[in-house]
N, C-alpha and C positions, 0 to 999 in steps of 0.2 A: 925152844923158841927160835934160836938163831938158825937151827937147821931147817925149821919150817919156813922161815923167812926166805931162805935160798931155794929150797926144794919145791915150795908151793908154786903151782903153775896156774896162771890166769889165761883162760881161753875166751877171747872176745868173739861172739857170734853175732853177725850183723847183716841186715839187708842193705846197708848204705855202701857208698864208695869208701875206699881206704887206699892209701893214707891221705889222699886229697881228692877234691871234687865236690865241694859244697860244704855247708855248715856242719852237718852230722859227721862227715869225714874228718873235718878239722878238729872237732871235739874229741872223737875217738883217737885220733892220732896223738893229741896232747895227753889224753888220759893214759894211753899206752906208753908214751914217752916218759910221763911222770912215774909210772910203775917201774919202768926199766931203770930210771935214775935212782929209784929207791931200792934197787937190788932185787927186783921181782922178775920172775920169768913170765913172759907174756907172748902170745901168738894170736893171730886173727884168722877166723874162718869167714869167708864171704859167701853169703847165700845167693847173691845176685852178681851179674857181671857189671863191669864198669860202665857208667853212663853219665856223661857230662858234656852236653852239647855235641859239637863235632870233634871234641878232643878225644884222643884215644890213648889208652895206656899201652904198655909193651906187649899185651896180649899173650902172656904166659901164665900158666896156672899157679905156679909157686914163685914167690919173690921175697925180697927183704927191703923194707923201707930205708930211707936215708938215716933214720935213727936206730937201725938195727932190729926192727920188729919184723919177724917172719909172718907172711900171710899167704893164704891159699884160697883159690876160687873153687867152690864145690860144684859150680856149673861152668858154662862158657865164660871166659875172661871178659868178653864184651857183651853187654846186654843187648839183646835184639829189640827191634822196633815192632815187628809183627806179633800179634797176639798169640798165634799158635806156637810160634817159636818161644815166646815168653813162658807159656804153659809147659812146653817141653823142657826148658831149662829148669823150671821150678821142680818138675818131677825128678830130673837128674840130681838136683841139689838135695831134694828130700831123701832119696835113697842113699846118697853119699853121706849125708848128715847122720843117718842111722848107723852106718858103718863106722864113721869117725867117733860117734858117741860110745859105741861098743868097745872101741880101742882104748877108751879112757878107763875102762874097768880096773886094770891093775893098779892105777894111780889115783883111784877115785877119792881117797881120803886126803890127798894133798892137791886136789884140783878144784878150782872155782871157775864157774861159767859167768861171764859178764855179757848180758844179753841186751842188744839194741835192736829190737824187732817188734813190729806191731801187726804181723801177718799170722793169722791163726794156723795155717797149714804147717808152719815151721814150729810154732809154739807147742803144738801137740806132741811131736816126738821129743823135743828138747826137754819139756817138763816131765813127761812120763819116764823118759830115759834117765834123767838126772835123779828123780825121786827113787826109781828102782835101784840105781847104783849108789845112792847116798851122796850125790855131788851137790855142793852148795851153788845156788843161783842168785846172782845179784842183777836185777833188771833196771835198765835206764828207762825212765818215762819222761819224754821230752815235750809232749804236746797232747792236746785234746782237740777233737774236731767237732764242728757243728754239722748236724745231719745234712743240712742243705748242700754241703760240699760234695755229697755223694749221690745226688739225685739225678745225675745226667744219664744214667743207663742202669740196666739190671745188674750188670757186673759191678758197677760202682756201689749199688745198694748192698750187694752181697759183701763187698769189702767193708762197708760200714758196720754190718752186723758182726763180721769177723773181728773188726777192730774193737767193738764193744765187748765181745766175749773175751778177747785177749786182755783188754784193759781191766775189766771188772772181775775176772776169775783167775786167769793164768798169772797175771802180774801179782795178784794178792797171794799167790802160792810161792812167790819168791822168798828167799831168806832175808833179803834186804831190797829196798827200793831207793834208787837215786833219782829224785825228781827235780825238774828244772824250775819249779815255781811253788809258791805257797798255795796257789789255786789248786794245783794237783795234790799237794799234801793234804789240803782240807777235804778234797773229794775222797781220798782214801781213809782219812780219819772218820768221816761220816759213815763209811762202810765197815767200820770196826777194826781197821788195821792198827796195830800197836804203833804208837808214835816213835818208839825206839827202833822200829824197823825202817823208818823213813829218814833219808838224808836229803836235805835241800841244797843243791849246788846249781846256781843259775847258769853258769857256763864256764868255759876255760879259755884263757887267752895267753899267747906267748908274747909278753910285752917287749922282749928283745927283738923278735922278728918284725913286729908291726911298728916299731919305732921309726919315725920319719924325721930326717934332718930338715930344719926349717928352710924354706925357700920362697920365692915369689909365687903367689897363687894366680893361676890363670882363670879360675872360676870362683864365683862368690860362694856357691853351695855345691855340695857333693852328696851323692847317695850311692850306697853299695849294697848289692843283694839282688834277690829276685823281685822285680818290680811288679808284684801282684796286688790284688785288691787288699789283702790283709796288711800290706806294707804301706798303705796310705799315700801312694804316689799322686793320686788324683787331688787330694787335699793340698799337697805341696805345690802342684802345678797351678791350682786355683789361687793359692797364696802368692805365687810369683806373678800371676796376671794382675792381682790386686796391687802389688807393689809397683808394677809397671805403670798402672793407671795413676799411681801417686807420684810418678816421676822419680821412683827409686828403682832403676833397672838393676836387676841381678841376673847372673848366669848360673846355670845348673848343669852339672855333669852327672849322668846316670850310668853307673858302672854295673854291668851284669844283665842277665836275661834268664829265662826259664832254663833250668839245667838239663831238661830232657823233654823232647817233644816240641810242640809249636811255640814259636817266638811270641812274647808278650809286647814287644816294642811297637809293632804297627798300630795297635790300639792306642798306645800312649802318644804316638806321633799324630794320630788323628785328633786327639784331645788337645794337643799343643797347637795344632792348626786352628781349631775352633776358638781357642783362647788368644790367638794371635801372638803366641810366644815361641814359635818354632825357632826363631833366630836366637833365642836365649837358652835353649835346651840342647845338649849334645849327648848322644848315646854311644857307648863303647861296644855294646854287645857283650856276650859272655867271654870272660877272660880268666886266666889262671891267677893264683895268689900273687905272684911276683908283679904282674901287670896291675892287679888291684892296688897293691901297695904304691906303685908308681903313680897311678891316677889319683889316689887319695892325697898324695903330696901336692897335687895341682889345685887343691880346693882349700878355701879359707875356712868355711864352716861345714861340718858334716851333719847330715840330717837323718832323722828317723821319726817319721810322722805317722806311725801306725794308729788305726782306730782301736777303740776299746771293745773288741769282740772276743768270743770264746777262745779262738786260736791265739790271740795276742795275750789274753789273760793267763792262759795255761803255759805258754812257752816263755822263753827269755831270749832276746836277740843276740846271736853270736856277734853281729856287727857292732854292737855297742861296746863290747870289750876291745875290739879292734880299733874302733874310733878313739877310745880313751888312750890306748897304747900308742896311737899315732901322734898324740900330743896336740891335736887340732881342737878348735872350738867346736862344741857340739850343741845341736838343738834337737830335743826329742819331745814327744808327746807323753802325757802322764798315764800310760797304759800299764796293765799288769803289775809286776813287782817293782817297777822302777821307782815309784814314790816311797816304797818301803825301804829301799836301800839308799836313796839319794835325796838330800834336802833341796827342794826347789829354790832356784836363784841363790843357792849357797854352794852346792856341789854340782849342780846341773841346771842348765836353762831348759825349762819345761813349758810347753804350751798345752792347752786343753785338747783332748782327743776330738777330732772331727770339727774343730772350730777354726775355720779358715782365717777369720779376723784375728784370733789370738796367735795363730801360727805366723801370719805375716807381721804382726806387731812385734813378736819375739825375734824374728829375723832382723827387723829394723833396729830393735833395741841392741842386739849384739853388734851390729855395724856402727851404731852411734855411740856406744859405751864401751870402747876397747879396753879401758883399764879395769872396769868392774867385771867384764866378761872374762878377762884374762885371769883374774883372781878366782873366779868360779871354775875356770878350766883347771887351774892348779889344784884346787881343793878336790875336784872330782877325780883327777888323775890319781891322787894319793889314795882316796877311798876305793877306787876301782882296782888298783893294783893289789891292795890288801885282800879284796874280795874275789877277784877273777883270775889272778895270776895262777897258772897251772901248777907252778912249783909249790906255792903256799897251800893251794886247795888240795892237791894230791897228798901232801903230808897229813892233812886233817882227815881226809877220806880214808886213807890207809889205816889210820889208828882206829877208825870206827868200824871198818869191815874186817 
């Protein structure tokens, strides 16, 4: 057993960035870090090049993260914007993937593949190759999409059907599933997957990294992440407008933007103008983790006002763990698994999803009840650290896998 512990190698295969560059990258980085701290050998194969706004990595194919995790790009180290170049990179990654899988054959009995991928073209060689060689596969399932998100073009529709095949067939062929929500667990249970194969782990957080020393807040409210429809920024902006009309002016700092492609900020700026709150809302644009942490320190209350739609029911917000770790006051809506894990007004201040009146009243309540909200913050921090700290979580997951 001790020899297997040292010799077993975990190969993470992913379409996301690594070791940083968005929520999936942060999750995988902490997962790998936890494995290494538990004396496991781990390396990462990246199927896509790096893509995070205008930020660029060092653009070399092989590297080692700050935590000592080796990783390699199977295509170009920088993800192209042009569609033809994207296809060309995928083809290169596909062939290199097959070669790398074949190289695992001599050590197949002591190798485990950890797969973070929802693209069918990569799942086909990975699953067939692993099954042929007898290599164990553990798949991460982080989300589920509504079909409407893929209706913009023929290529998007093809991606939707590829996602469905991957979700409903290839993932079920995994030896184990690590899912991010009970919604996802229940979907697989309905399809006949043995509950012993499913591990629910909502997310991972480095509580030491995201801890923020208390200081004077420049903004009443803060939001961090991709400010898209599923993140409920419109509801928050309408709530701010309502508070302004009640002569309770609050300021908001929005940290982040789309990680790849067109910026989301201009649409939000137009909405702010129509609500006459442009002077109350500040946008940072896309920034790295160190800047995110700095900006969070400038906010009094951190907000997460997502609606209760399929995407939010199926996933679990990475930012919630980071909010808790920062030690700040938090306001969230009651979407997905959050009410399962946290008691409303005991461990977390929760508003009703999509209810602008309730969101604004909960913001006002936190401002006007500092002692009660401080006790809720303390209770929530204790609960979140037990549940989301990567150290604790990885110890549990390793025992199960």
